[in-house]
ZAMARGU-4260 file (C-alpha; in steps of 0.2 Angstrom, whole numbers, plus 5000, padded with zeros to 4 digits):
<rodrens>
0) 3974/3908/4987 | 3975/3927/4983 | 3984/3929/4968 | 3996/3945/4971 | 4000/3951/4953
5) 3987/3963/4949 | 3992/3964/4931 | 3991/3946/4928 | 3975/3945/4937 | 3967/3959/4928
10) 3973/3953/4910 | 3967/3936/4913 | 3950/3942/4920 | 3947/3954/4907 | 3954/3941/4892
15) 3941/3928/4898 | 3927/3940/4895 | 3934/3945/4878 | 3936/3963/4884 | 3947/3974/4874
20) 3962/3981/4883 | 3974/3995/4879 | 3990/4001/4889 | 3990/4018/4897 | 4008/4025/4898
25) 4000/4038/4909 | 3996/4026/4923 | 4005/4011/4919 | 3992/3999/4922 | 3980/3990/4910
30) 3965/4001/4905 | 3949/3996/4897 | 3944/4005/4883 | 3929/4017/4887 | 3934/4017/4905
35) 3941/4007/4918 | 3929/3994/4924 | 3919/3995/4908 | 3914/3979/4901 | 3916/3980/4881
40) 3913/3969/4867 | 3920/3980/4851 | 3925/3977/4832 | 3941/3981/4825 | 3932/3996/4818
45) 3925/4002/4835 | 3942/3998/4842 | 3950/4010/4831 | 3936/4023/4836 | 3938/4021/4853
50) 3959/4023/4853 | 3958/4038/4842 | 3944/4047/4854 | 3954/4059/4866 | 3943/4069/4877
55) 3949/4086/4883 | 3958/4085/4901 | 3945/4089/4915 | 3950/4097/4931 | 3937/4090/4945
60) 3938/4097/4963 | 3934/4083/4975 | 3939/4080/4994 | 3948/4065/5002 | 3938/4060/5018
65) 3952/4048/5025 | 3953/4049/5044 | 3964/4064/5043 | 3962/4079/5054 | 3962/4091/5039
70) 3951/4092/5023 | 3961/4098/5010 | 3955/4102/4991 | 3960/4089/4979 | 3960/4092/4960
75) 3959/4077/4948 | 3964/4080/4931 | 3954/4068/4923 | 3957/4062/4904 | 3949/4048/4895
80) 3942/4040/4911 | 3959/4041/4920 | 3966/4053/4934 | 3981/4057/4925 | 3988/4069/4939
85) 3982/4078/4955 | 3985/4096/4960 | 3977/4105/4976 | 3970/4122/4981 | 3981/4137/4972
90) 3973/4150/4982 | 3987/4160/4992 | 3986/4165/5009 | 3981/4182/5015 | 3962/4182/5018
95) 3960/4170/5034 | 3943/4170/5033 | 3944/4159/5018 | 3961/4151/5020 | 3969/4140/5008
100) 3966/4121/5009 | 3982/4114/5001 | 3987/4096/5002 | 4001/4090/5013 | 4013/4077/5006
105) 3999/4063/5010 | 3988/4072/4998 | 4000/4074/4985 | 4001/4055/4984 | 3982/4051/4981
110) 3984/4046/4964 | 3996/4033/4968 | 3985/4026/4981 | 3971/4027/4968 | 3980/4015/4954
115) 3992/4006/4967 | 3994/3988/4960 | 3990/3980/4977 | 3973/3987/4976 | 3959/3974/4981
120) 3949/3970/4966 | 3936/3959/4970 | 3927/3951/4985 | 3936/3936/4993 | 3933/3922/5006
125) 3945/3914/5019 | 3952/3897/5013 | 3966/3895/5026 | 3966/3897/5044 | 3961/3914/5050
130) 3976/3927/5050 | 3985/3917/5037 | 3980/3928/5023 | 3975/3914/5012 | 3959/3920/5001
135) 3950/3914/4986 | 3940/3924/4974 | 3920/3924/4974 | 3906/3933/4966 | 3897/3948/4975
140) 3881/3937/4975 | 3891/3925/4987 | 3898/3939/4997 | 3882/3946/5000 | 3872/3931/5002
145) 3885/3924/5014 | 3886/3941/5026 | 3865/3941/5026 | 3865/3922/5032 | 3879/3925/5045
150) 3871/3942/5051 | 3855/3932/5054 | 3862/3916/5060 | 3873/3924/5073 | 3858/3937/5079
155) 3846/3922/5080 | 3858/3911/5091 | 3867/3924/5102 | 3856/3939/5101 | 3860/3957/5095
160) 3874/3961/5108 | 3885/3947/5099 | 3887/3960/5084 | 3899/3973/5083 | 3906/3986/5072
165) 3923/3989/5075 | 3930/4006/5081 | 3941/4016/5069 | 3941/4019/5050 | 3950/4026/5037
170) 3934/4034/5032 | 3931/4050/5043 | 3918/4064/5043 | 3909/4060/5027 | 3891/4059/5024
175) 3892/4040/5023 | 3905/4027/5027 | 3905/4008/5029 | 3903/4010/5048 | 3887/4018/5048
180) 3881/4006/5033 | 3885/3991/5044 | 3877/3999/5058 | 3860/4003/5050 | 3860/3986/5043
185) 3863/3979/5061 | 3849/3991/5068 | 3836/3985/5055 | 3839/3967/5061 | 3839/3969/5079
190) 3852/3979/5084 | 3871/3978/5090 | 3884/3982/5104 | 3887/4000/5106 | 3904/4008/5109
195) 3908/4024/5117 | 3923/4036/5115 | 3937/4035/5104 | 3957/4031/5104 | 3962/4049/5099
200) 3956/4060/5114 | 3948/4045/5124 | 3955/4052/5142 | 3951/4069/5139 | 3933/4065/5133
205) 3929/4059/5149 | 3939/4070/5161 | 3937/4087/5153 | 3918/4088/5158 | 3921/4085/5176
210) 3931/4102/5175 | 3920/4112/5161 | 3904/4101/5159 | 3909/4099/5141 | 3922/4095/5130
215) 3919/4110/5119 | 3933/4120/5128 | 3942/4127/5112 | 3941/4143/5103 | 3940/4144/5084
220) 3958/4147/5076 | 3956/4165/5072 | 3956/4169/5089 | 3975/4165/5091 | 3978/4179/5080
225) 3974/4189/5096 | 3986/4178/5109 | 4001/4185/5115 | 4009/4168/5121 | 4004/4151/5114
230) 4010/4135/5123 | 4007/4119/5111 | 4009/4105/5125 | 4011/4087/5115 | 4003/4096/5100
235) 4011/4094/5082 | 4000/4101/5068 | 4013/4102/5056 | 4013/4082/5054 | 3996/4076/5060
240) 3987/4091/5052 | 3974/4094/5065 | 3966/4104/5054 | 3970/4111/5036 | 3970/4130/5040
245) 3976/4128/5057 | 3994/4130/5052 | 3990/4147/5042 | 3983/4155/5060 | 3999/4149/5070
250) 4010/4157/5057 | 4000/4173/5057 | 3999/4174/5076 | 4019/4172/5075 | 4020/4185/5065
255) 4008/4196/5075 | 4020/4193/5088 | 4014/4178/5098 | 4028/4169/5106 | 4026/4150/5103
260) 4032/4137/5116 | 4032/4119/5110 | 4033/4107/5125 | 4037/4089/5118 | 4048/4074/5120
265) 4054/4077/5102 | 4059/4091/5091 | 4045/4090/5081 | 4042/4098/5064 | 4030/4109/5072
270) 4043/4116/5085 | 4054/4119/5070 | 4042/4129/5060 | 4034/4139/5073 | 4043/4138/5091
275) 4054/4151/5099 | 4056/4136/5111 | 4057/4118/5113 | 4055/4111/5130 | 4059/4093/5132
280) 4050/4084/5144 | 4049/4064/5148 | 4032/4055/5143 | 4020/4053/5157 | 4028/4067/5168
285) 4018/4082/5160 | 4007/4084/5176 | 4023/4085/5187 | 4027/4101/5176 | 4010/4108/5177
290) 4010/4106/5195 | 4026/4115/5199 | 4020/4128/5185 | 4004/4132/5198 | 4015/4132/5212
295) 4023/4146/5205 | 4009/4155/5201 | 4001/4155/5216 | 4018/4158/5228 | 4022/4173/5217
300) 4005/4180/5218 | 4003/4179/5198 | 3985/4170/5199 | 3969/4178/5193 | 3961/4178/5211
305) 3945/4188/5206 | 3942/4175/5192 | 3945/4160/5204 | 3934/4166/5217 | 3920/4170/5205
310) 3919/4155/5193 | 3928/4140/5200 | 3926/4127/5214 | 3941/4121/5224 | 3954/4132/5221
315) 3956/4136/5240 | 3949/4131/5257 | 3936/4144/5256 | 3929/4138/5239 | 3926/4118/5242
320) 3911/4107/5240 | 3901/4106/5256 | 3907/4092/5267 | 3926/4092/5260 | 3940/4097/5269
325) 3949/4113/5265 | 3965/4103/5264 | 3959/4094/5249 | 3960/4111/5238 | 3970/4113/5224
330) 3980/4127/5232 | 3982/4115/5248 | 3990/4100/5236 | 4002/4112/5227 | 4009/4120/5243
335) 4010/4102/5251 | 4000/4106/5266 | 3994/4089/5268 | 4006/4077/5260 | 4021/4088/5266
340) 4027/4089/5248 | 4028/4106/5240 | 4026/4105/5221 | 4040/4116/5218 | 4050/4118/5202
345) 4064/4108/5210 | 4054/4094/5214 | 4046/4093/5196 | 4063/4094/5188 | 4070/4076/5197
350) 4053/4069/5188 | 4051/4077/5171 | 4069/4083/5168 | 4064/4101/5164 | 4076/4113/5172
355) 4067/4122/5188 | 4074/4138/5182 | 4064/4135/5165 | 4048/4129/5173 | 4049/4145/5184
360) 4051/4156/5168 | 4037/4148/5157 | 4026/4149/5172 | 4028/4168/5173 | 4027/4171/5156
365) 4011/4162/5153 | 4005/4170/5169 | 4009/4188/5164 | 4005/4187/5146 | 3988/4193/5143
370) 3980/4183/5135 | 3989/4167/5133 | 3983/4152/5125 | 3988/4134/5132 | 3983/4121/5119
375) 3984/4102/5122 | 3988/4090/5110 | 3979/4072/5112 | 3996/4063/5111 | 4001/4066/5131
380) 3983/4059/5137 | 3986/4042/5127 | 3995/4039/5143 | 3992/4028/5159 | 3984/4043/5168
385) 3978/4053/5153 | 3965/4061/5161 | 3977/4071/5173 | 3985/4077/5159 | 3969/4085/5151
390) 3963/4092/5168 | 3980/4099/5172 | 3980/4110/5156 | 3962/4116/5160 | 3968/4120/5179
395) 3982/4131/5172 | 3971/4141/5160 | 3959/4144/5175 | 3973/4150/5188 | 3978/4163/5174
400) 3961/4168/5169 | 3963/4165/5151 | 3946/4156/5151 | 3933/4165/5140 | 3944/4178/5134
405) 3949/4182/5117 | 3966/4176/5112 | 3965/4165/5128 | 3961/4145/5127 | 3954/4136/5142
410) 3964/4120/5140 | 3957/4102/5140 | 3951/4092/5126 | 3948/4108/5116 | 3934/4104/5104
415) 3926/4118/5095 | 3912/4119/5082 | 3901/4132/5074 | 3899/4126/5057 | 3890/4111/5053
420) 3879/4102/5039 | 3865/4090/5040 | 3869/4071/5039 | 3854/4062/5031 | 3860/4045/5033
425) 3855/4040/5050 | 3850/4023/5061 | 3842/4019/5077 | 3850/4006/5086 | 3836/3995/5098
430) 3851/3989/5109 | 3857/4002/5122 | 3871/3991/5129 | 3888/4001/5127 | 3907/3997/5131
435) 3921/4008/5130 | 3929/4007/5113 | 3946/4002/5119 | 3937/3987/5127 | 3933/3977/5114
440) 3944/3964/5114 | 3939/3961/5131 | 3921/3960/5125 | 3926/3947/5114 | 3935/3935/5127
445) 3924/3940/5142 | 3910/3952/5138 | 3897/3942/5150 | 3910/3947/5164 | 3909/3965/5161
450) 3903/3977/5175 | 3899/3995/5177 | 3917/3995/5184 | 3924/3992/5166 | 3914/4005/5159
455) 3899/3994/5154 | 3883/4005/5152 | 3866/4002/5147 | 3863/3986/5154 | 3869/3977/5171
460) 3877/3963/5160 | 3879/3956/5143 | 3870/3941/5137 | 3884/3936/5126 | 3904/3938/5121
465) 3906/3947/5103 | 3903/3935/5090 | 3903/3944/5074 | 3913/3959/5068 | 3913/3972/5054
470) 3928/3981/5052 | 3925/3994/5039 | 3939/4003/5031 | 3950/4001/5046 | 3966/3993/5053
475) 3959/3992/5072 | 3957/3973/5070 | 3976/3970/5073 | 3988/3985/5069 | 3981/4000/5078
480) 3976/3991/5094 | 3987/3989/5108 | 3997/3972/5112 | 3996/3965/5095 | 4002/3947/5099
485) 3988/3945/5111 | 3975/3952/5100 | 3981/3941/5085 | 3980/3925/5096 | 3962/3931/5102
490) 3956/3932/5083 | 3964/3917/5078 | 3952/3907/5089 | 3937/3904/5078 | 3928/3898/5093
495) 3927/3916/5099 | 3923/3928/5086 | 3913/3917/5072 | 3912/3928/5058 | 3922/3944/5054
500) 3920/3955/5037 | 3932/3968/5031 | 3932/3981/5019 | 3948/3989/5012 | 3958/3994/4997
505) 3974/3983/5002 | 3976/3968/5010 | 3981/3977/5027 | 3987/3966/5041 | 3968/3967/5049
510) 3961/3962/5032 | 3971/3946/5033 | 3959/3941/5048 | 3943/3943/5037 | 3931/3928/5033
515) 3923/3938/5019 | 3935/3952/5012 | 3927/3966/5001 | 3936/3979/4989 | 3930/3996/4994
520) 3932/4012/4983 | 3942/4027/4986 | 3936/4046/4987 | 3938/4046/4968 | 3927/4034/4965
525) 3912/4040/4974 | 3901/4056/4979 | 3903/4063/4997 | 3903/4079/5007 | 3920/4081/5019
530) 3921/4091/5035 | 3937/4093/5043 | 3935/4084/5062 | 3928/4096/5073 | 3939/4109/5069
535) 3936/4122/5053 | 3924/4134/5045 | 3923/4126/5030 | 3915/4110/5019 | 3923/4103/5004
540) 3913/4094/4990 | 3918/4076/4986 | 3914/4074/4967 | 3915/4056/4960 | 3929/4058/4947
545) 3930/4041/4939 | 3919/4026/4939 | 3926/4012/4953 | 3940/4001/4946 | 3940/3983/4945
550) 3925/3976/4955 | 3927/3989/4969 | 3910/3994/4977 | 3906/4007/4990 | 3899/3999/5006
555) 3883/4009/5006 | 3879/3999/4990 | 3886/3983/4995 | 3875/3984/5012 | 3859/3990/5004
560) 3862/3973/4994 | 3863/3962/5010 | 3848/3971/5017 | 3838/3966/5001 | 3843/3949/5005
565) 3834/3951/5021 | 3820/3961/5014 | 3825/3977/5020 | 3832/3987/5007 | 3820/4000/5005
570) 3821/4003/5023 | 3841/4005/5022 | 3840/4017/5007 | 3823/4025/5008 | 3826/4025/4988
575) 3842/4035/4989 | 3859/4032/4981 | 3875/4041/4987 | 3872/4056/4976 | 3856/4058/4982
580) 3862/4058/5000 | 3874/4073/4995 | 3860/4083/4987 | 3847/4080/5002 | 3862/4086/5014
585) 3864/4101/5003 | 3846/4105/5003 | 3842/4102/5020 | 3858/4111/5026 | 3851/4127/5016
590) 3834/4125/5024 | 3837/4119/5042 | 3854/4127/5046 | 3861/4140/5034 | 3851/4150/5021
595) 3868/4156/5013 | 3874/4139/5009 | 3876/4135/4991 | 3864/4125/4979 | 3869/4109/4974
600) 3877/4114/4957 | 3885/4131/4966 | 3893/4119/4978 | 3899/4107/4965 | 3905/4120/4955
605) 3914/4129/4970 | 3922/4114/4977 | 3922/4121/4994 | 3912/4133/5004 | 3918/4143/5017
610) 3907/4148/5032 | 3909/4167/5038 | 3908/4174/5055 | 3910/4192/5061 | 3920/4186/5077
615) 3931/4173/5083 | 3922/4160/5093 | 3927/4160/5111 | 3926/4145/5121 | 3915/4149/5137
620) 3913/4167/5133 | 3895/4167/5137 | 3899/4158/5155 | 3911/4174/5158 | 3904/4189/5149
625) 3885/4185/5153 | 3888/4174/5169 | 3879/4159/5163 | 3880/4143/5173 | 3894/4130/5166
630) 3887/4113/5163 | 3894/4105/5179 | 3884/4101/5195 | 3889/4116/5203 | 3887/4128/5188
635) 3906/4133/5190 | 3924/4127/5185 | 3925/4112/5195 | 3945/4112/5199 | 3939/4099/5212
640) 3926/4088/5206 | 3915/4080/5220 | 3908/4068/5207 | 3927/4061/5206 | 3929/4063/5225
645) 3914/4053/5229 | 3920/4038/5217 | 3933/4035/5232 | 3947/4030/5222 | 3958/4044/5226
650) 3976/4036/5223 | 3971/4035/5203 | 3955/4045/5201 | 3960/4061/5211 | 3946/4074/5212
655) 3960/4089/5208 | 3973/4086/5193 | 3987/4081/5200 | 4004/4071/5195 | 4003/4052/5197
660) 4017/4043/5196 | 4014/4031/5181 | 4015/4012/5178 | 4029/4009/5165 | 4033/4028/5166
665) 4051/4034/5173 | 4050/4030/5190 | 4043/4012/5188 | 4056/3999/5195 | 4053/3990/5178
670) 4065/4002/5171 | 4079/3993/5178 | 4075/3979/5165 | 4068/3990/5152 | 4077/4006/5154
675) 4069/4017/5139 | 4052/4026/5138 | 4044/4022/5120 | 4033/4034/5111 | 4024/4035/5095
680) 4017/4050/5084 | 4007/4054/5070 | 4019/4053/5055 | 4020/4065/5040 | 4020/4051/5028
685) 4004/4042/5035 | 3987/4045/5041 | 3986/4033/5056 | 3991/4017/5046 | 3983/4022/5029
690) 3997/4025/5016 | 4009/4014/5023 | 4012/4003/5007 | 4014/4020/4997 | 4032/4018/4990
695) 4033/4038/4987 | 4029/4041/5005 | 4042/4030/5012 | 4055/4041/5002 | 4046/4056/5009
700) 4049/4048/5028 | 4056/4032/5031 | 4049/4021/5044 | 4064/4022/5059 | 4065/4024/5077
705) 4071/4038/5084 | 4086/4037/5098 | 4096/4050/5106 | 4115/4050/5105 | 4118/4046/5123
710) 4107/4031/5123 | 4114/4025/5106 | 4131/4027/5112 | 4128/4016/5128 | 4122/4001/5117
715) 4134/4003/5103 | 4121/4007/5091 | 4125/4020/5075 | 4114/4030/5064 | 4106/4018/5052
720) 4110/4002/5061 | 4095/3988/5061 | 4089/3987/5080 | 4079/3976/5089 | 4066/3984/5102
725) 4057/3972/5115 | 4048/3970/5131 | 4038/3957/5139 | 4024/3959/5126 | 4033/3958/5110
730) 4049/3962/5099 | 4052/3971/5084 | 4065/3976/5072 | 4068/3992/5064 | 4082/4004/5056
735) 4087/4017/5069 | 4088/4037/5068 | 4101/4043/5080 | 4097/4061/5083 | 4097/4075/5097
740) 4079/4079/5092 | 4073/4067/5105 | 4075/4067/5124 | 4088/4056/5132 | 4079/4040/5140
745) 4066/4041/5127 | 4063/4032/5110 | 4051/4035/5098 | 4043/4024/5084 | 4031/4032/5071
750) 4014/4023/5074 | 4005/4015/5060 | 4018/4005/5051 | 4009/3988/5045 | 4014/3974/5056
755) 4025/3962/5046 | 4029/3947/5056 | 4041/3935/5049 | 4040/3916/5050 | 4045/3916/5069
760) 4030/3931/5073 | 4045/3944/5074 | 4038/3961/5067 | 4050/3967/5053 | 4042/3984/5049
765) 4042/3993/5067 | 4023/3990/5071 | 4023/4000/5087 | 4007/3991/5095 | 4017/3975/5096
770) 4024/3983/5111 | 4010/3993/5119 | 3998/3986/5133 | 3979/3983/5133 | 3979/3990/5151
775) 3966/4005/5151 | 3967/4021/5160 | 3958/4021/5177 | 3944/4034/5172 | 3939/4034/5154
780) 3945/4015/5152 | 3955/4022/5136 | 3971/4018/5127 | 3988/4021/5135 | 3998/4018/5121
785) 4010/4031/5124 | 4015/4023/5142 | 4028/4009/5136 | 4045/4003/5143 | 4058/3993/5133
790) 4075/3989/5128 | 4085/3991/5113 | 4099/3981/5105 | 4108/3981/5090 | 4101/3967/5079
</rodrens>
């Protein structure tokens, strides 16, 4: 079984090799003379030389590629082969063409992550039942041999569609990583089952193109410096770090006089820092408020009618697709001409609890302020009908003519990108079959039963269920996927998934379900280049600052060795190391994309490169200013989508964005049994589930549930009490924070806490997905993890 005392393990292992150890007071862990991880046989005289040898402290600029929206500059202070401390970008604000890239509280903790005593140290294999967490140490040769054998066996026995690289990873937007290494290996040996979409903006990714033809509906952040009015609807960049410079631009926009309104069930850190006004709203009811805002705009003749007539399909009866009744238009719906229900602010107030007077005020302000930006966060589209939320925001942007305008914002998913580098590590999967990523557990259990109605693409029918899973640097196997109890039982059945490989830094809840468990490296221990998700005009050099600790290895090197066992190493690496990939990326970026990009040595020295532009990027500027067609079937903005209409599922997949009463929402009869809506959010102390075992960050932000004083008083609950939160899917225990910063009737648990069950299987840490459902959204088949009804009682 895995020995959990890291000091004892390290001492025993190294003493067996007669390796000299010294104690470093700087980091509080044993350090091998000559650098951690170096094996040395030394004489007494050599020992003395090594101990006396002191190198000057070096400051090495590097970059985390953890799955955070930001990319900050991390400066590792290295002495004698040890990172003794970290600092960050010291540049001051002022010139927003080169904004400061300062680390948040998570980034300040990176050294503690690097040297945490619970780091996985060597490869292991499972020796108990899957999920028990019982492992024994093996050699790298045995791990690589076993993986190669199982990849071939399962591929030969079941076919390539049986092999799957799980969605989600703690490594994101670097040049290389475990997921792509696993995919390339499988591509070279016949292929694997593909997935599409993501958990972050899954509903929006599918819905927004039905309006605009693309998800690239955002504008660069410098465009906000020209905004007069900004609505942040369900977006919290102060905590989740949507992009490192984003907050600098919001701050300057506010200084420039923009009014900022935050609409959110919680009074978030973003509301505290930036908002002139916070509008609390019930989860799943956003479209009711959006509909009512639209009603006010058109009944008070505040809409940009010229914009709607010229660029849009479906606003009124005069602009409908051929063969569709005029009464199906957006205007007809808002006025209630077909269903008899006018979407007035009074109608919406009963649903979303935002006062009718406030809805009118915001609608008027948004319509009259020119230009105005309505920016939608992705949390609110992670609900039962999240597609409607994303199209609804775009709808309001069109009603007010804020599309294609400097300082405006088109709403929707809001991707934007104008800066890029070359990614030289690539693969081509021979298998064309693809599933929505949220349905991977269904593909384990009923893969051969999936149809196009479930989102299956590239084939009429899968030939097999998933039998092999690579889960690289991610916690999606258990922790981050919905309905943990259901998923856990599925993975414990070894007749379903026959082989699971996990790589990670720690024994996460997902790592406990590995058959082969690999110790990965941190960004300090490898070369890379970091890009900020899709949002930002900069790129950061990832310098390798120390050699990998213990027996940890980068997944690229591991899968190169696996490929070697299968006679494919040259095809896998093309003779390149990870450092070679970085150099190739820089050279090709200079030649193919940007002649002003620095050379490798220049980039390495600078640590960061800022792309410079004369003007902001404005979403759909060409379509509006130059009358270029939108990428929709009609060539116009489709407020009414004929493609959605033709699906003939109008109750759940309407052709116009509209409010749909949600299952497990405030109007669901189930609320009599479970009267509280439960939401989650990206917490300042975690990046998804990464860092949950970091003690310093627990001090910065405790894992606790938020509850409004009104709801707490009804249940006899006081601030700091231990409570039980439960529904039909599961039960967890957590401490409670009683606060007016959350809407009555709503509770909130920060997402990402590690699932920690007691002997009875009851979670003690507050892992939100014990309570969430695997029922997907109707159009995108995306995750609905903000749609939950629960009850809470004092423990």
